Each structure stands twice: as C-alpha cells, then as structure tokens.
C-alpha positions as CSV (number, residue, x, y, z in Angstrom):
1,X,144.8,45.7,38.4
2,X,141.8,44.7,40.5
3,X,142.0,47.6,42.8
4,X,144.4,49.6,45.0
5,X,145.4,48.1,48.3
6,X,147.8,50.2,50.2
7,X,149.0,47.4,52.4
8,X,151.3,45.6,49.9
9,X,155.1,45.6,50.3
10,X,157.0,48.0,48.2
11,X,160.2,46.9,46.4
12,X,163.2,49.2,46.8
13,X,166.1,47.7,45.1
14,X,166.2,44.1,46.4
15,X,164.4,44.9,49.6
16,X,160.8,44.6,50.5
17,X,159.6,47.6,52.6
18,X,156.6,47.3,54.7
19,X,154.1,50.1,54.0
20,X,153.5,50.4,57.8
21,X,157.0,51.8,58.0
22,X,156.2,54.5,55.6
23,X,152.9,55.2,57.2
24,X,154.6,55.4,60.7
25,X,157.1,57.9,59.4
26,X,154.4,60.1,57.9
27,X,152.4,59.9,61.1
28,X,155.5,60.8,63.1
29,X,156.0,63.9,61.0
30,X,152.3,64.8,61.3
31,X,152.3,64.3,65.0
32,X,155.4,66.4,65.4
33,X,153.9,69.2,63.4
34,X,150.6,69.1,65.3
35,X,152.5,69.0,68.6
36,X,154.6,72.1,67.8
37,X,151.5,74.0,66.6
38,X,149.6,73.1,69.8
39,X,152.6,74.3,71.9
40,X,152.7,77.6,70.1
41,X,148.9,78.0,70.4
42,X,148.8,77.1,74.0
43,X,151.8,79.4,74.8
44,X,153.9,76.4,76.0
45,X,151.7,75.4,78.9
46,X,152.8,72.3,80.6
47,X,151.0,69.1,79.9
48,X,150.4,66.9,82.9
49,X,151.1,63.7,81.1
50,X,153.3,64.8,78.2
51,X,154.4,61.3,77.1
52,X,150.8,60.0,77.1
53,X,149.8,62.9,74.9
54,X,152.6,62.3,72.5
55,X,151.8,58.6,72.1
56,X,148.1,59.3,71.7
57,X,148.7,61.9,69.1
58,X,151.0,59.6,67.2
59,X,148.4,56.8,67.3
60,X,145.6,59.1,66.1
61,X,147.8,60.4,63.2
62,X,148.8,56.8,62.3
63,X,145.2,55.7,62.2
64,X,144.3,58.7,60.0
65,X,147.2,58.0,57.6
66,X,146.2,54.3,57.3
67,X,142.5,55.3,56.8
68,X,143.4,57.8,54.1
69,X,145.6,55.4,52.2
70,X,143.6,52.2,52.3
C-alpha cells in the first residue's frame, strides 16, 4: 500500500460507492448539528437568508470533512 487516498470507490456487495456520497452524508449530519446548536444559542432569532446560510454551512462542513479525510 503506497499511501492512503480517501477518494477511491468503496465496494459494497457488487456496487461501487463514491466516497463523496459518504462525505456528503457526514457533512449533512454535521451541518444539521451545528445549525441546531446555533439556533439554541441564538434563541431562535430569524436569519435573513436562511437558505443561503444552510447551503453555506453544508459546503463548509463538506470541505472540512474532505480535508480531514484526504
């Protein structure tokens, strides 16, 4: 084994699963956890652009997961 590269497909049964699918699911869970914590800390204040905040938080979490794994 020359080194670990976290971007190879994983074999599950007869299927090849893209690692980005797993990373996206982990990032989605992390973003949901962070979002719920922020809503509790901010006492449920309204965000002006809630959808933009959710997408941005997901992208940040996805980048962090990929950076940690690779």
